[in-house]
N, C-alpha and C positions, 0 to 999 in steps of 0.2 A: 818340485813345488815348494819345498821348504826353503830352498835357496832363494827363490823369488820373494818369499815372505820376508826373509832377512834383509834383502836388498831394499825392499819397500820401507821397512822400519828404519833402516839406516838413512834413507833419503829424507824421511820425515824428521828424524833427529837433526840432520844437518840444517834443514830449513828452520827448525825451532831455535837452534843455536845461533844461526845467523840473525834471526829476528831479535834475539836477546841482546846481540852486540850492536844492533842498529842504533846509530846516534840520531836523536830527534832534532829536527830543525824546522823552522817555519818556512813554508813555501809562499813567497809573496809577503806583502805587508800585513802586519797584525791588525785585526779589527777590534777596537776597544769598545767596551760597553758604554752606554750612555750614562748609566748610574751604577755604582758598585760599592760593595763593602766586603772586607775580608771577614772570615769566620772559620770556626772549626769544620763546619760543613757548609757547602755552598748550594744555593738554589739558583738555577738559571731561569731567565725569563725572556720571552719574546713577545713584545707588544708593538703594534703599529702606532707609535706615539705621533708620528707624522703620516699623513695619508697620501702625499704626492712625492714622487721621486724623479729627479732630473738626471737623465743618463748622460754620461760624457760622450765625447766623440770617439767612435771606434774606427779610426782610419788606418790603424796598424802602422802608423809612422812614428808614434811615440807611446810611452807608457800611459794607459788611460788614467784620467784623474779620478779622484774619489767621487762617489755618488753624492748628490746633494738632495737633502730631504726638506720639504716645506709643508705648510698647511697643517697645523696642529690638530690632532684627533683627540678631542677632549675626553671622550669615553675611555680610551686606552690609557691616557695620561692619568686619569683618576684611578684606574686599576693599578697602575704602577705605584701610585701613592698609597693605595690600600695595602699592597704587598709589603712595602717598606714599613708601614705602620704595624702590620701584623708581626713582621719579623722583630721590630723593636720591642713590641709588647711581649713576645715570647722570650726574647733575650733578657728581659727584666723580670720574668716570671720565675719564682723560686720553686714552684712545684713541677713545672714542665721544662725538661732539659736544664736542670738547675745549674750545672757547671759547664755547660756547653753553649757556645755562641754559633749563631747561624749568620752566614754572609749571603750576599746576593750579587748577581751579575744581570743587569737589565739591558737588553739590546733593543734597539729600534729597528724594526723591519721596514718601516716606511710604506707598509701595505704592498710591498713588492716581493715577488717570488725570488728574484735575484738576491735582494738584500736578506731575505729570510734564509736562504741556503747559506749565504756567507756568515750570517749570525749563528746559525746552527753549528757550522763547523768551528767557529770561534768558541762556542760554549763547550764543545767536547774536547777542546785543547786549551792548554795554558797559553797565555798571551806571550810569555817569554820563557826561554829555556836556558838553563845554566850550561856552561861548556861541559861537554861530555855526558849530558843527561841521556839515559837510555829510554827507549820507547817501551812502556809497559802495557800498552793497550787499554789502559784504564782512563776514564774521564774524571776530571776534577769535580764535575758537577754530579750531585747525588739525585737531583730531580729537576725537571724543567716544568715551569708553569707557562702555558701558552699553547698554541696561539689563540687569537680571538675569533678568527674565521675558519670555517670548516675546511676549505680547500687548502689553506696554508697549513692547517693542523695535519691534514693527510700527508703532506710533503714532510713535515717535521717528524711525524710518527714513523713513517717509512724509513727516514734517514737514521733515526736513533734506535729503531727497533732491533737491528742486529746487535747493538751494544747493550740492549736491555736496560736502557735508561728510562725511568718512568716519566711520562708526559701527562700533566694534569691541565686540562683546558677549562677555563671558567665560562666559555660561551660557544664553543664549537658543538653544534647540535646535530650534525649530519648522522643519520641512522647508520650510514656505511661504517662509521667508526666503532660500531658495536660489535663488529666481527673480530673476536679475540684471536682468530687464527691469523689474520693479517695485521692486527694491532694488539699484540699480547701485553704490551707495557703501557697501554693508553688508559687514562682515567679522565673523568670530567665531573665537575661539581654543578653541572646543569643536566637536565634530562635530555634524552635524545629526541629528535624530531618525530619519532614514531608516535609518541603521545600527542604532540602538538598538531601534527598533520591530521590525525584522526579526530582530534578535538575541533579542528577547523570544519570538518565535514559535519560534526554533531551540531555546531552552532548554526551552520547553514540550514540543516534540516530542522532545527528547533524553531527557526523563524519562518519556515515554510517556503524557502527559496529553492525551487527545483531547477532553476535555469541560471547558471552562473558562468562568468568568464574566469580564466585563470592565467596569471602571469608569474613567471619565476625567473630567478637569476640563473644564467647558464653556467653553473658551477656545481660542485659536489653538493653544496648546501641546498641550492634551489632545486636541482634535478631530483635528488633523492627525496626531499621533502614533498615535492609536487607529485612524485610517483606514488607515494603512500596516500596522499590526499585523494588523488584520482581513483585509486583502488577502493578506498573507503567510501568515496562519494558514489561510486557505482553500486556498492553493496547497500547503501542507504537510499538508493533510488534518486540520486541527484544527477542531473545532466549538465555536462560542461559544454557550453557553446563553442568555446575555443580555448586552447591551451598554447600559449606563446611564451617565448623566453628570449632573453638578450643578456649580453655581458656589458660591463661598464665601458669596455673598449670598442664596442660595436654600435656606433651611432646610427648606421643604416638599419640595423635590426630594430633598434629602438623606435625609429620612425614607422616601421611596418607594424610594430606592436601598437603604437598610438592609433594608427589608422584602423587596425582591427578592432580596438576598443570603441572607436568612434562609430564604426559601421555596425557593431554588434547590437543585439536587442536585449542582452542581459543587463540588468541594472545593478547587479552585485558582482564585484570583482574580488577574487581571492588572490592577494598579492604576496607570494612567497618569495620575497626579495630581501636582499641584504640592505643595509642602510644606504650604501652608496648607490646601488641600482634604483632604490626607491626615490632617492633624491633626484636622479636623472629623469625618471619617469614623471615625477611631480613637476619638474621644470617644463617638460614638454606639454603635459596636460594643462598647466597654468598658462603657457604661452598661447595655446590654441583654444583656451577657454572651454575645455571639456570638463563639465561639472555634473553634479547630481548623480554620481555613481557611489554606491555604498561599498566602501573599501573594507575588506576583512584582512587584517594584517597579522604578522608574526612578531615574535619578541625582538627580532633584529631591528625593526624600525618603528614599531607602534608607539614606543615612548621616547623616540629620538628627538632631542631638543633642537638638533640642527634643522629639522623640518618645520620648526615652529617660527615661521617668518610671517610678517603681517598679512600677506595674501594667501596663506596656505589653507585657511579654514574653508574658503569657498570651493576648494578642491578636495581636501581631506577631512573637512568637518563631518562629525558623526561617525568617523571610522571606528570599527570595533576590532579587537584583537587580543591576543594572549601576550602577557608581559611577565617577565621574571618577577617573582615575589620581591617586594622591596622590604629590606630588613635594615634597620638603623644599627650602626656599629657605634657603640658607646665610646666617646673620646676621639673619634676620627675627625670630626669637624674641627675641633680645637687643634688637633695635630696638623691638619692641612694649613690652617691659617697662621700657626705660630712656629712649630718646631721643624716642619719638613724643610722649609727653605733654608734653614740655618744648619741643618745636620746632614741632609741627604744630597743637597744640591751643590755640586762642586764649585760653581762660579761665585758663590757667595762666601766662600772661605777667605781668610786673610791671604794677602798676596804671598806672604812667606810660606804659607802652607797650601799652595795650589795643588791641583791634582797631580798624583804621582805619574800620571800618563802624559802630562803636558798638554792637557786639553786646551783647545782654543775656545775662549768664552763666547766668541761670536756665534758658535754653533747653537748656543742656548738663548740667544736673544729673543726669539719668538716664544720660548717657554717662559721667560721672565715676565712677559706681559700678563701671564695668568696668575701671578703672585697675589694680586688683589682681587681676582675673580673667584668668588667662592659661593656663588648663588646656587649652583647645581650640586653641591656636595651631598645633600640629603636626598637628592633625586636619583642618584646613580644606583641602578638596580643590579648591576653586575659586580659591584664592590663586595657584596657578601659572598659571592662565589669565589672571588680571589682570596678573601679572608679564610673561607673554609679550606681552600686548596693549600694554603700555607700551613694551617693547623693540621691538615691531614698528613703532610710531610713531617711536621714536628712530632705528632703522636707516633708516627711510624719509627722515627729515629729514637724517640723515647723508649719504645718497646725494644728495638734492636740493641740499644746501648745499656739495657737492663737498668734503667734509671730508677732510683728511689729518692724519696724526699729528704732523707737524712744522709744517705751515703753518696748521693749524686750519681753520675753516670760513669760507665766504664769507657773512658776516652781512648784507652789503648786499643780498643777493638777496631778492627778494620771493617768498614761497612762498604759493601759493593752495591751499585745501583740495583742489581737483581734482587738483593735482599730487601731493598726498599719497596720494590714491586710486590713481593710476597707479603710484606707487612701491610701495605696499603689494601690488599685484598681482605685482610682480617680486621681492619680498623673498625671500631664501633664506639664512637665517643660523642659527647655533647659539648659544644663550645659555649663561649660567653654569650653569644647572641641568642642562645636557645636552640640553634639549629643542630640537627643530628647529622654527624659526619659518618657516612656509611656508603659503600659502593656495592651495587648489585653484581650479578655474574657478568654483565656486559661492561662493567666499569663506570656506570653512570649512577646518578642519584634519582630518587623518586620524583616523578613529574608533579610539580605544583606551580600553577599559573594563576595570575590575576587576569580577569577579563576587564579591559579598560576601554573607555569611550572618550573620543575627542569631543570636548565641550568648551564653550566660551562662557566666561563669567560676565558680570555686569559691565566691566570696563573693557571687555573685548579680548582679554588674555585667554590663551588656550590652556585648558586644564585636562589632565589625564584622570578621568574619574573612574574608580573601580565600580563595576556593575555586576560582578560575579566572580566565580573562581572555578578552577578545575584541579582536582586533587586525586591523582591515580592511586593513592594509598587507601582511599575510602572504598566501600562497597560500590559495585557498578551503578546502582540506582541513586547513589549520593555523590558521585564524583563531580557532576556538572550542575552548577547552580547559577541561575541568571535572575537579576532583578530588572525586568523589562520596563518597569514604570519609570526608571531613572535614566533611560537611554534617550539620547538625542540622535536623530538619524541624519542621513546624507543631506548636506546643505543646511543643517540646523533645523530640519523639520521635526515635528512632533509625531507625525504619522509614519508608521513603518512602510518602507517602499515595497512594491511587489515586483518580483522577478520570476516570471514563469514563461515558458514557451507557449503554453496554451492555458486558458482559464480553466478553473476547476469545473469538473462535470457535476452538476447538481444531482441530488437523488432522483431516481427515475431514468437515469442515463448510465451508459458505460463508456469507458475509454476505448477508442479504436486507434491504434498506432498509425501515424502517417508514413507512407512508404518512403524508405530511404532517409528518414530523419530519426533523431534519438527518441527514446521511449517517452521522454517528457513532452514531446510534441504529438498531439493526438487530436482527434475529433470526438465530440460527444454524440453518441448514437443512442436514441431512445430505446429503452428495453422493449422487447417484443411482447405481444399480448400474452398474459399469463405469467410474465416475469417481472421481477422488481429489483431495484437496488435502493437500499435505505440508508446509504451513506454517500458522502462526497467522494468523488474520484474513484468510483468502484471500477475494478477491472472487468468484472463479469456480472451479469444479471442472474439472480437466483430464481429458479422455477418455483411457483407457488404450489403448496400441497394439493392433493386431489380435489378437495371440496372448496378450495379457495381460488380466487382470481385476483389479478392486479386491478387496483383502482385506476382512475383516469390519469393520475399523476405518475403512476407506475412506481410508487415508493412504499406501497403497503399492500399486503395481501388481505383481501376481504372475502367474506363468505360469498360464494356464488349465489346468484338469484335462483330461487327454486321456482320452476315453472310447472303449473298444472292448470287445468281448466276449472276456474273457480266460479262461484255463483255471483260474484260481485263485478266481474269484468263484463264488457259489452257483449262479447260472444256468448258467454254463459247465460247472461240475462235473456238474450234473444232465443237461445235454445230452450231455456226454461219456459219462456212465454209460449213457444210453439208446442212444447210438451203439454203444458197445462191447457192450452187452447184445444189440443187434440182430445184431452180428457173431457173437457167441457162439451165439445161437439158430440163426442161419443155418448156422454150422459144425456144430452138433449135428444139424440136419436133414440136412445133407450126409453126415455120418457115418452117420446112420441109413439114409438112402437107399443109401449105398454098401454097407452091410452087408445090406440087403434088396434089392439090385439085381436079384436073380433072381426076385423075387416078382412076381405079376401086377400088383399096384397100382403098383409102381414102373415096370414095363415099359410100362404103359398110357400112351398119348399121348406116346411118345418120351422115354425116360429121358435121352438125351443132351442134349436141350433143357432138361430139368429141372435137370441139373447145371450147365449153362451159365447158367441163370437164377439158381441159387443163388450161382454165382460172381459174377454181375453185382450181385446184391443185397448181397453182402458189400462190394463196392466202393461201392455206393450208401450203405450205412451209414458206411463209412469216409470218403467224400468230405465228409460233414457236418463232420468234424474240421478240414478245411481252412478252414472258415468261422470257426473259433474261434482267437483269438490276435491279435497286433498285425498289422494289414494291411501288407503290403509289396508292392512291384511284382510279385514273382514269385508270392506267395501269392494276389494278386488274380486273376492270369491262371490260376493252377492251379485255384482253387475253382470258377470258372464253367465252365471247359472240362471239368474232371473231372466236375462235376455233369451237364453236358449229354451227354457221351459215355456215361457209365455208365448214365444213365437211358434213353438211346436203346437201348443194348445190352440193358437189362432189358426194355423194352417190345417190342423186336424178338423176343426169346425168347418172350414171352407171345403176340405176334402169330403167331409160328411155331407155337406149341402150338394156337392157335385154328384156324389153317388146317389143321393135322393132324387136328383133330376133325372139321372139315367134310369133309375128304378121306376120312377113315376111314368116315364115314357113306355118302358116295357110293360107296365101294369095295364096300359090302355089297349094292348093287343088282345085279341080274342083268346080266351082260355089261359091267360098268363096269371100266375099266382105268385109272382116274384117278390111282391112287397112284404109278404109274410116273413121272408128271410132277412129283410133289412128294415125292420120296424123301429120304433122309438128306442126300445131296449138295446137293440144292436147298434144303433147310432151312438148312444151314450157309451156303450162298451168300446166301440172303435176309437172314440175320442180319448177315452181313458187309457186304452192300450197304447195308442200312438204316443200320448204324453208320458206314460209310465216308462217307455223305452228311453225317452230323452232324460227323464229323471235318473234312470240307472246309469246312463252315459255320464251325466254330471257327477253323480256320486263316485263313480269310478275315477273320474278326473280329479275330483277334490281329494280322494283318498291317495292316489298315486303321486301326483305332483300338482298341487293346487296353485292358482294364480297368487302372486304376492306383490307387495309394494317394492318398487325398484328405482334407484337413483341412476338415471342414464346420464353419464358424463362424457360420452363419446360423440354424441351427435353435435352438441354445441360445446365449445371449449369454455365459453365465458359464463355458462349457466347450467344448472342441473335440471333435467327433465324428470319430474316425479311421475312415474307411470306405473301401470300394472303389467308386470311380466306375466306372460301366459302360463308359465310353469311348464306344462306339457303341451308342445305343439300338436301332438297327436290327439290329445283330449279336445283342444279347441277345434281342430279340423273335424273331429267326429261330430261335435255339436253343430258346426256350420254345415257339414256334409249331410247330416240327418235332416236338418231344416231344408236344405236344398233338394234332397231326395223327395220329401213330401211335397215341396212346391212344384217340382217337375211333374210328379205323378198327378197332382191336382190339375196342373196346366194341361196335361195330355187328356185327362178325362173330360175336363171342361171344353177343351178344343173339339173333342169328338161329339159332345152334346150341344154344341153351339147352333147347329142347323135343325134341331128338333122342332117340329111344328107347334108353336105356342105363341100367343100374343105377348106373353111376358116370360120369355125364356131366360132364367137367371144364369144359365151357363154362359151366355154371352158376356155378362158383366164379370163373372168369375174368371173367364179366360183373359179378359182385359186386365183385371186386377192382378192375376198371376203373372201376366206379361210384364206389368210394371214392377212387381215384386222381384222377379228374376233379373230384370234389367238393372234395378237398383243394386242388388247384391252382387251381380257380376261386375259392375263398374266399381263397386265398393272395394274389391280386393286390391286392384292396382293403386287406387287412391289411398287406401289404408297403409299400404307398404311404403309409398313415396311421401306421405305427409309427415312433416317434422313436428316433434313435440306435442303440444296440446292440440294441434290440428289433427293428429291421428284420432284422438278421442272425439273431436268435433265431427270428423268424417263418419265415424261409427254411429254417433248420435243422429247425424243427418240421415244415414241409411235406415236406421230404426224408424225415425219419424216419417221419412218419405214412404217407406213400404207400408207403414201403419195407415198414413193418410190415403195411400193408394187403395188399400183394402176397404177402408171406411167409405170413401167417396164412390168407388166403383161398384161396390156391392149394395150399399145402403142409400147412395145418392139418388138413383132413379126411383126407388120406392118412396123416399121422402118427398121427392118432387111430385109424384102422383097423389100422395096423401095430402100434401099441402096445396098444390096448385091445380091438380086434375082429379078432384074427388069423383067426378062422374065416371072415371075409368076404374075406380076402386070397387068394381062389382064382380060377381062370380062369373057372369057371362063374358065379360071383357077379358078377365084374367084367363078363363078356360078356353075361350074361343070355340073352335069346332071339336075340341077334345073334351067331351063331357065327363070323362071318367078320371079327370086329373086327381092326383092324390092331394088331399088337404088335411089339415089338422087345425 
């Protein structure tokens, strides 16, 4: 085992020795930077200064020609100018790297992955090697600034990662680059799209747009940014009608995207596109006259001046989006217009001092056109990011070289790119523009955006008007601020567009999702009875509390209507009328009997019981009034006890009269002396005894479980029935049962006496009255149980009045008829007939 270990160590040593002896040489032709300057420490740069690349013929018959770049990309060109300006400013700064100079190598990637890889390899190697140079595995570049697009930056960072060369991007925002495991040496002076993507969802929600379309670039930048937006939109309750993507090299996909937008119903489109893809989409929308869509954009294109062409406002007018904060760099404008072209640009040097690389000035002809174009210098928003990136490298070197203001820097120290990476992680400085240079754990800076709005001024020029901001460094409730009053909407309108799948559900309704469609597509269903929703777009209806019910609009709980039989309603008035009518009739009968008390018809069958019966009937009529009105604790006890006692008193009198009839018949038989056992004293005592039993039953009922006022909320959901609960069912049954027992006994005795020989046999009328009485109360029970609410009380009152009128008319009606209309029959002979010994008093 030890031998194998020795062999392995020897093998590794041989490989290392061979590598040290390797002679470095360039494979293929050298790629020279577009702009460069030597210095003690070098910063490499990759910018897409041109945006189009013409590929040579690859026929493999001859050596391929150089790539040809065209179409100047003004944004990246300004960033290159900013970098040179910052480096020149640092080189003249006596307090920052006082005796150290910084050089640069600026390569043009032409917006091509092929050129980008070639430039990356050129950065990590010297352009020329002296004879016999050994390969040391170290790059001459201490840091790289670039690229500007996320996909290109991903390639750059993966390529330089193994060599631990720090890469600082001023505009690559893909959240994927925050993964320090995959990109340990990557930094950026712009925030990642994590914040911008979430802020896009917040701005959509802020304006109440729940139905949007989404378009993104089919690259790392667009795909990662859109994924974060879609996730946040779902969390915020925003529905995306469609999410489509395309790449700048895919015109067929672009056509499908345009057709999807045209057919869609969403009026708001979130465009997570790079500047190039947005330009392609704009061209198609403009050609097909697809307008009036509210565009929500990202920093990549929302302030792009290349989109500001004469007819762009009718498509992109009113666009809202997040832009990189614009920070003016003092002295930069003067530098661009005066010094840059004479110091940094190789083709303007004197002929005798042309570029050491033998550059052909024809390569720069399209750039020379920009010498007198300086209108956009102050509008460039990414310039400050490049400025911060250069200063971040400078401060890192300043720290590593142990620089002091008086003693200068230790130039003899060897600085490796890995050391610069570690120094960048610790940097915490403030630069001239007032910006704070500091990188978080993911290598990015704090998210700070302006919210800009595409507007037109009086002369028709497009302006990017700030209407708010997003600052992730502030507390959550203060991060996002919008001034909606200053916003111009899609097509230059002053009214905010609506973009919803379904209109808002008003209060009183709830949302019901449509099957198979997103949650933002729903129907508005009215709340059920007894439920309300008091807010717009309510997902559920709330049940009203027990004593409340929903109003007609179903948006408010109101107190339930309380129902009871009152004196003021029609039914109550009718019942009161008949009750008082019964009292009046009874009083008239009593008066009539009192005036005719000495006549045989009144004296027959005990006139004292007749007056007591009339008295009890009066109370029977009056007790019905206790059932009308709002039930209270006392009224509930009074109505049932008054009813039970008065009716027992009434039936007891009728029972006494029935017994008197039977005794009177027995008294007419020879040798019978039965009347002495049921004389007036016994009659009074029997009535008192029967009534006292009912009084005792009522006392027992009231003592054990008396009736009480009760709010019945079960029978009707929408109203409360205020009724008297019986308390004890046994007590109520005992009261009714006792009345029924006396009534049945009275009916049986009267029925037996109905055929006794007499011209005026009162037993016949008592039988008929008891028949009516029993029939009324037998039918009362099912009617009482089945009647709802106040009708239960009405049925009970009807039974009381019906039975009372039955007794009054059946027993006293025939006598009143004879007294008033047949006075000739009101004689002793006629009343007694052949029974000369009738009992009379």
